[in-house]
C-alpha positions as CSV (number, residue, x, y, z in Angstrom):
1,X,-30.7,9.0,-3.1
2,X,-32.3,5.6,-3.4
3,X,-31.6,2.1,-2.0
4,X,-29.7,-0.3,-4.3
5,X,-28.9,-4.0,-3.8
6,X,-25.8,-5.9,-5.0
7,X,-24.6,-9.3,-3.8
8,X,-25.8,-9.6,-0.2
9,X,-25.8,-5.9,0.7
10,X,-28.2,-2.9,0.4
11,X,-27.0,0.7,0.3
12,X,-28.0,4.3,-0.4
13,X,-26.5,5.8,-3.5
14,X,-27.2,7.6,-6.8
15,X,-26.7,5.9,-10.2
16,X,-25.8,9.1,-12.1
17,X,-22.6,11.0,-12.2
18,X,-24.0,14.5,-12.1
19,X,-22.1,17.0,-10.0
20,X,-25.1,17.2,-7.7
21,X,-24.8,13.5,-6.9
22,X,-23.6,13.0,-3.3
23,X,-22.3,9.6,-3.9
24,X,-22.0,7.8,-7.3
25,X,-22.8,4.1,-7.8
26,X,-21.6,2.5,-11.0
27,X,-23.7,-0.7,-11.6
28,X,-21.5,-1.7,-14.5
29,X,-18.6,-2.4,-12.1
30,X,-20.5,-5.3,-10.5
31,X,-18.3,-7.7,-12.4
32,X,-15.3,-6.2,-10.8
33,X,-16.8,-6.4,-7.3
34,X,-18.0,-9.9,-7.8
35,X,-14.5,-11.0,-8.8
36,X,-13.1,-9.0,-5.9
37,X,-15.2,-11.1,-3.5
38,X,-14.2,-14.3,-5.3
39,X,-10.5,-13.4,-5.2
40,X,-10.5,-12.7,-1.4
41,X,-12.3,-16.0,-0.7
42,X,-9.7,-17.8,-2.8
43,X,-6.9,-16.5,-0.7
44,X,-8.0,-18.7,2.1
45,X,-7.1,-16.2,4.8
46,X,-9.1,-15.0,7.8
47,X,-9.1,-12.3,10.5
48,X,-7.9,-9.8,7.9
49,X,-7.7,-6.1,8.5
50,X,-8.8,-4.3,5.3
51,X,-9.4,-0.8,4.0
52,X,-11.3,0.5,1.0
53,X,-9.6,3.9,0.5
54,X,-12.2,5.4,-1.9
55,X,-15.3,3.9,-0.5
56,X,-18.0,6.2,-2.1
57,X,-21.2,4.4,-1.1
58,X,-19.2,1.7,0.6
59,X,-20.6,-1.1,-1.6
60,X,-17.2,-2.8,-2.2
61,X,-16.1,-2.8,1.5
62,X,-19.6,-3.9,2.6
63,X,-19.6,-6.8,0.2
64,X,-16.1,-7.9,1.2
65,X,-17.0,-7.7,4.9
66,X,-20.3,-9.5,4.6
67,X,-19.8,-12.1,1.8
68,X,-16.3,-13.4,2.3
69,X,-16.2,-13.9,6.1
70,X,-12.5,-13.2,5.9
71,X,-12.3,-9.8,7.6
72,X,-12.3,-9.0,11.3
73,X,-12.2,-5.3,10.5
74,X,-13.0,-3.3,7.3
75,X,-12.4,0.4,7.2
76,X,-14.4,2.1,4.5
77,X,-12.8,5.4,3.8
78,X,-13.9,8.4,1.7
79,X,-13.0,12.0,2.3
80,X,-16.4,13.2,1.1
81,X,-19.0,10.5,1.9
82,X,-18.3,9.4,5.5
83,X,-21.9,10.0,6.7
84,X,-23.4,7.9,3.8
85,X,-21.0,5.1,4.5
86,X,-22.0,5.1,8.2
87,X,-25.6,5.0,7.1
88,X,-24.9,2.0,4.8
89,X,-22.9,0.2,7.5
90,X,-25.9,0.5,9.8
91,X,-28.4,-0.5,7.1
92,X,-26.5,-3.8,6.7
93,X,-25.9,-4.3,10.4
94,X,-22.1,-4.5,9.9
95,X,-21.1,-2.2,12.8
96,X,-19.0,-4.9,14.5
97,X,-16.8,-5.4,11.4
98,X,-17.0,-2.1,9.4
99,X,-16.3,1.5,10.3
100,X,-16.2,4.6,8.3
101,X,-13.4,7.2,8.1
102,X,-12.7,10.3,6.1
103,X,-8.9,10.4,5.9
104,X,-7.2,11.9,2.8
105,X,-6.0,8.9,0.8
106,X,-2.5,10.3,0.8
107,X,-2.3,9.7,4.6
108,X,-3.8,6.2,5.0
109,X,-0.8,5.1,7.1
110,X,-2.2,7.2,9.9
111,X,-4.8,4.4,10.4
112,X,-2.0,1.7,10.9
113,X,-1.1,-1.3,8.8
114,X,-3.5,-3.5,6.9
115,X,-3.6,-6.9,5.3
116,X,-5.7,-5.7,2.4
117,X,-5.6,-2.2,0.9
118,X,-7.9,-1.2,-2.0
119,X,-7.2,1.9,-4.1
120,X,-10.0,2.7,-6.6
121,X,-9.9,6.4,-7.4
122,X,-11.4,8.2,-10.3
123,X,-8.6,8.2,-12.9
124,X,-5.1,7.1,-12.2
125,X,-4.0,5.4,-9.0
126,X,-0.3,6.3,-9.6
127,X,-0.2,9.2,-7.0
128,X,-1.7,6.9,-4.3
129,X,0.7,4.0,-4.7
130,X,3.2,5.2,-2.2
131,X,0.4,5.6,0.4
132,X,-0.9,2.2,-0.3
133,X,2.5,0.6,0.2
134,X,3.1,2.5,3.4
135,X,-0.2,1.2,4.7
136,X,0.2,-2.5,3.7
137,X,1.8,-5.2,5.9
138,X,4.7,-7.2,4.3
139,X,2.9,-10.1,2.7
140,X,-0.3,-8.1,2.5
141,X,-2.4,-7.6,-0.7
142,X,-3.0,-4.3,-2.6
143,X,-5.7,-3.9,-5.2
144,X,-5.5,-0.9,-7.6
145,X,-7.8,0.3,-10.3
146,X,-7.0,2.6,-13.2
147,X,-9.8,4.2,-15.2
148,X,-7.5,6.5,-17.3
149,X,-7.4,3.9,-20.0
150,X,-6.7,6.4,-22.8
151,X,-3.2,6.9,-21.3
152,X,-2.6,3.2,-20.6
153,X,-4.1,1.9,-23.9
154,X,-1.8,3.9,-26.2
155,X,-4.3,6.7,-27.1
156,X,-2.6,9.4,-25.0
157,X,1.2,9.0,-25.1
158,X,2.1,12.2,-23.2
159,X,-0.3,11.4,-20.4
160,X,1.1,7.9,-20.0
161,X,4.6,9.2,-19.9
162,X,3.7,11.8,-17.3
163,X,1.7,9.6,-15.0
164,X,3.5,6.2,-15.4
165,X,6.9,7.0,-16.8
166,X,6.3,4.8,-19.9
167,X,5.5,5.1,-23.5
168,X,2.5,3.2,-24.8
169,X,1.5,2.8,-28.5
170,X,-1.6,1.5,-30.1
171,X,-1.4,-2.3,-30.7
172,X,-3.7,-5.3,-31.0
173,X,-2.8,-6.2,-27.4
174,X,-3.2,-2.7,-26.0
175,X,-5.1,-3.8,-22.9
176,X,-2.3,-6.1,-21.8
177,X,0.2,-3.4,-22.4
178,X,-1.8,-1.1,-20.1
179,X,-1.9,-3.7,-17.3
180,X,1.9,-4.3,-17.6
181,X,2.6,-0.5,-17.5
182,X,0.4,-0.2,-14.4
183,X,2.2,-3.1,-12.7
184,X,5.6,-1.6,-13.6
185,X,4.6,1.6,-11.9
186,X,3.6,-0.3,-8.8
187,X,6.9,-2.2,-8.8
188,X,9.0,0.9,-9.1
189,X,7.1,2.6,-6.2
190,X,7.5,-0.5,-4.1
191,X,11.2,-0.6,-4.8
192,X,11.6,2.9,-3.4
193,X,10.5,1.5,0.0
194,X,12.6,-1.7,-0.3
195,X,9.8,-3.9,-1.5
196,X,8.7,-5.7,-4.7
197,X,5.3,-6.8,-5.9
198,X,4.0,-10.3,-6.8
199,X,1.0,-10.1,-9.1
200,X,-1.9,-12.4,-8.0
201,X,-4.9,-11.6,-10.2
202,X,-6.2,-9.0,-12.7
203,X,-9.4,-7.9,-14.3
204,X,-9.2,-5.8,-17.4
205,X,-12.2,-4.3,-19.1
206,X,-12.9,-1.6,-21.7
207,X,-13.0,1.2,-19.2
208,X,-10.8,0.1,-16.3
209,X,-7.8,-2.0,-15.3
210,X,-7.8,-3.8,-12.0
211,X,-4.6,-5.4,-10.6
212,X,-4.1,-7.4,-7.4
213,X,-0.6,-8.0,-6.0
214,X,1.2,-9.0,-2.9
215,X,3.8,-6.9,-1.2
216,X,7.0,-8.9,-0.8
217,X,10.7,-8.4,0.1
218,X,12.6,-6.7,-2.7
219,X,14.0,-8.8,-5.5
220,X,15.2,-8.4,-9.0
221,X,12.5,-6.5,-11.0
222,X,11.1,-8.1,-14.2
223,X,10.9,-4.8,-16.1
224,X,11.8,-4.3,-19.7
225,X,10.4,-3.3,-23.1
226,X,8.3,-4.6,-26.0
227,X,9.4,-3.7,-29.5
228,X,6.3,-3.3,-31.7
229,X,6.3,-2.9,-35.5
230,X,4.8,0.4,-36.6
231,X,3.2,-1.2,-39.6
232,X,2.4,-4.9,-39.0
233,X,1.5,-7.0,-35.9
234,X,5.1,-8.2,-35.3
235,X,6.5,-7.7,-31.8
236,X,9.6,-8.9,-29.8
237,X,11.2,-8.5,-26.4
238,X,14.7,-8.2,-28.1
239,X,15.9,-4.8,-29.3
240,X,15.2,-4.4,-33.0
241,X,15.3,-1.2,-35.1
242,X,13.6,-2.7,-38.2
243,X,10.9,-5.3,-38.4
244,X,12.2,-8.7,-39.6
245,X,8.8,-9.4,-41.1
246,X,7.9,-6.3,-43.1
247,X,10.9,-4.0,-42.7
248,X,9.1,-1.1,-41.0
249,X,10.4,0.8,-38.0
250,X,10.0,-0.8,-34.6
251,X,8.5,1.2,-31.7
252,X,9.9,0.8,-28.2
253,X,7.0,0.4,-25.7
254,X,7.6,0.6,-22.0
255,X,9.2,0.2,-19.7
256,X,6.7,-2.3,-18.5
257,X,6.3,-5.4,-16.3
258,X,7.4,-8.6,-18.2
259,X,6.8,-11.1,-15.5
260,X,3.8,-13.1,-14.5
261,X,0.6,-11.2,-14.3
262,X,-1.4,-13.6,-12.1
263,X,-0.9,-16.5,-9.7
264,X,-2.1,-19.8,-11.3
265,X,-2.9,-21.4,-7.9
266,X,-5.3,-18.6,-7.1
267,X,-6.8,-18.7,-10.5
268,X,-7.4,-22.4,-10.0
269,X,-9.1,-21.8,-6.7
270,X,-11.2,-19.1,-8.1
271,X,-12.3,-21.4,-10.9
272,X,-13.1,-24.2,-8.5
273,X,-15.3,-21.8,-6.4
274,X,-17.1,-20.7,-9.6
275,X,-17.9,-24.3,-10.3
276,X,-19.1,-25.0,-6.8
277,X,-21.1,-21.9,-6.0
278,X,-24.0,-20.5,-8.0
279,X,-23.3,-16.9,-7.1
280,X,-20.0,-17.1,-9.1
281,X,-21.2,-19.3,-11.9
282,X,-21.2,-16.5,-14.5
283,X,-17.4,-16.4,-14.3
284,X,-16.6,-20.1,-14.9
285,X,-15.6,-19.8,-18.6
286,X,-13.6,-16.6,-17.9
287,X,-11.6,-18.2,-15.1
288,X,-11.1,-21.4,-17.0
289,X,-9.5,-19.5,-19.8
290,X,-7.4,-17.4,-17.4
291,X,-5.9,-20.3,-15.5
292,X,-4.7,-21.9,-18.8
293,X,-3.0,-18.7,-20.1
294,X,0.6,-19.2,-21.2
295,X,2.8,-17.0,-19.1
296,X,4.4,-15.0,-21.9
297,X,3.9,-11.3,-22.7
298,X,1.5,-10.2,-25.5
299,X,-1.1,-12.1,-27.5
300,X,-2.3,-12.3,-31.1
301,X,-5.9,-12.1,-32.4
302,X,-7.5,-14.1,-35.2
303,X,-8.8,-11.1,-37.0
304,X,-5.4,-9.3,-37.1
305,X,-3.7,-12.4,-38.5
306,X,-6.5,-12.8,-41.1
307,X,-6.0,-9.2,-42.1
308,X,-2.2,-9.7,-42.3
309,X,-2.5,-12.8,-44.4
310,X,-5.5,-11.6,-46.4
311,X,-7.3,-14.8,-45.7
312,X,-10.5,-16.0,-44.0
313,X,-10.5,-15.6,-40.2
314,X,-10.1,-18.8,-38.2
315,X,-12.5,-19.6,-35.3
316,X,-10.9,-18.9,-32.0
317,X,-12.4,-22.1,-30.5
318,X,-9.8,-24.1,-32.6
319,X,-6.8,-22.4,-30.9
320,X,-4.9,-23.5,-27.9
321,X,-3.8,-21.0,-25.2
322,X,-6.6,-18.5,-25.5
323,X,-6.5,-15.3,-23.5
324,X,-9.1,-13.4,-21.4
325,X,-7.9,-10.1,-22.8
326,X,-9.7,-10.5,-26.1
327,X,-12.4,-13.0,-27.2
328,X,-10.4,-13.5,-30.4
329,X,-7.0,-13.6,-28.7
330,X,-4.5,-16.4,-28.2
331,X,-0.9,-16.7,-27.1
332,X,1.9,-18.3,-29.1
333,X,5.6,-18.4,-28.4
334,X,8.1,-17.7,-31.1
335,X,8.5,-15.2,-33.9
336,X,5.7,-13.8,-36.1
337,X,6.8,-16.3,-38.7
338,X,6.1,-19.1,-36.2
339,X,2.7,-17.6,-35.3
340,X,1.8,-17.3,-39.0
341,X,2.7,-21.0,-39.6
342,X,0.6,-22.0,-36.6
343,X,-2.3,-19.9,-37.6
344,X,-2.2,-21.2,-41.2
345,X,-2.2,-24.8,-39.9
346,X,-5.6,-24.3,-38.3
347,X,-8.4,-25.2,-40.6
């Protein structure tokens, strides 16, 4: 093992994923952890009790405890790496705030209730959702990560149906579909306990989906379907057997979450912090685009429309309502015909 540094912490880990590695550290997830710190600071809450259920080296929990100033207690849990976590807590002199544990993540509730619960397993978080809900206070925040993107992004339909109870097909907005299926699964699980979720923030990259949501009293779920054309880029939320643009068969994607996928006030606060503090400055543009997202499901891309219309691709900078899901993506209400007219009007 060797010592790494990230943010304001130092820790022992290994940066390879060999079976011989005692604890794996993925430096490419730094963006995720940076945004995690920024998100927690933007909540504006203090004296929080938090748990990182799959701590590994403990880098996430250590950073949240040291950099945000929002936690009075942070439990860093991992069934395999408790001793390394203890070593890293000591290395950062965080013994007054952090403590290590080795509870099986299915039984987190044995540690009591928390204001913040983080579920970041290898693969799908679906089987740990019930445990996370049982462990979270009403009004508390849960963060979940899914790395089984093949299932959620429409490349493995059977796996998606088995793990999440939804069908996902390939589309130009596949990553948003993946996030909405993950949120749907969280909502369904919360409903079993008499709760609902309220999405607060998300971070979707090529190899993972990260969703943050609040646990709230149960209310009417915003779950439904997206109908996607099997041939062109047309899609609708209304049941349709044949595409009204090209006539091909429509595919029923879902069920999935159709409501808001983030809280605009939190996005505004995160953007403001990124403007004020140098350590978050790399995320200013990302957060500026996010906070201006139109709150409707699915987006279009300039390259897919250029291909559909067999015309030159328009520059994304000329479009309103861009999306963080795709550097060429934008949102537009209305039918595909409306989107085509809008796209064609951009010179």
